[in-house]
Structure formats: structure tokens, C-alpha cells
N, C-alpha and C positions, 0 to 999 in steps of 0.2 A: 303618636309617641314612638320612637325608634327603641326595639328591645336594646341596641348596642349600646346605648346610653344610660341603660338602667343598669345597677348592681345590685346585690342581695339586699343591702341596708336599704337603698330608695326603693326597691320593691317594698321591703316591709313598711316602709312610709306609706307608701302610696296606697297599699292596701288597708292601713290603718285609718287612711283619710276618707276610705269610703263610708264608713258608719256616720260622718257629719255632712254626706251631701245629701241632697233632697232625691226622693225615690227617681224622677225623670232624668238627673243627670248620673245618678248611682247606676242604673241599668248599663247605658252605654261604656261608662267608665270602666265596670266590672267585667265586660266583656272584652274591651281592649286588653285589660290586665292580664285575662287567660292566657294570652299569645303572649304576653310580654313576660310571665312567670315561666311560662314554659321555656322561653329562651334563654333566661336567666338562671333559672334551675338546672337545666342540661349544660349551660355552662360551667356551673359551679361544681358539677358532679364531673363533668370532664376534666376540670382543673384539677381535682382531688384525685382522679385516676393517673393523671400525668405526674403527679407528686409521687404517689406510690411508685410508677413506672421508672422513676429516677435510681431508684433503690430495689428495686425486684423486677424477676422477669415478668413478662406478660401473662404468662401461666400463674405465678404466684400471684399477681395481682389478680387474675379473675377468680382464683380460688378464694382468696381473702374478701373479694366483694361479692362472691356468689354469680359470677357470670361466665361468660364465655370468652376465650382469647379473642375471638373475633369482635366481640364486644368492646373488649380493651382496645383494640387496634384501632375500631371504628373512633373511640371517644378520643384517643390519640390524634387521630386524623383529623376531627373536627376541632380539637383545641389549636392544632396547627393551621387551620383554614376555618375559621369561624363563620365564613360563607355557607358553608356546608349545613349548619344547624338552623337557617332560617329556612321554612318550609314556603314552596310556593304555593299559591292557592288557584 
């Protein structure tokens, strides 16, 4: 499964489907969804930061969400270049 092909709604649907799977299929599916969820939720958070940054300074965004200016900058960078979000194993 390519995390880039999954949005928040699809992630929720996939998680909901886990309960209906037999245990032997649920184990690998759940483990795969862990990484997909990390990528999808990171993208959603980065998108929210970018939305805030369109009307605030990075310092204001950082203060509002309880993080550093550097973290805001990284979120904006990841949003502009999604390849930065995928961890290499």
C-alpha cells in the first residue's frame, strides 16, 4: 500500500475494516497501517500548519500550536516536498 494514495478518510475506513478481518490477516494489515497512518497524519498536520502560516508568521503559528519555529519551518518544507515525509528503512 502506498501511503501517498491514502487520505484521512480512507485511513479511517481501513482501520475500521481491521475488526472484520481474521486474526492471521489482521496482524500484517495492522502493521502495514501503522506506517501508512504515520505518513497520512503527518501530512494532515503539515497541511494545517501551512494553512495557519498563510495568515500568520511562523512564530505565531509555533506559539499557537505549541511547537518551535524550526518545527513549523520543517512542516512547511515537508508539505512542499512530500518525499521528505517518507522514512527510509
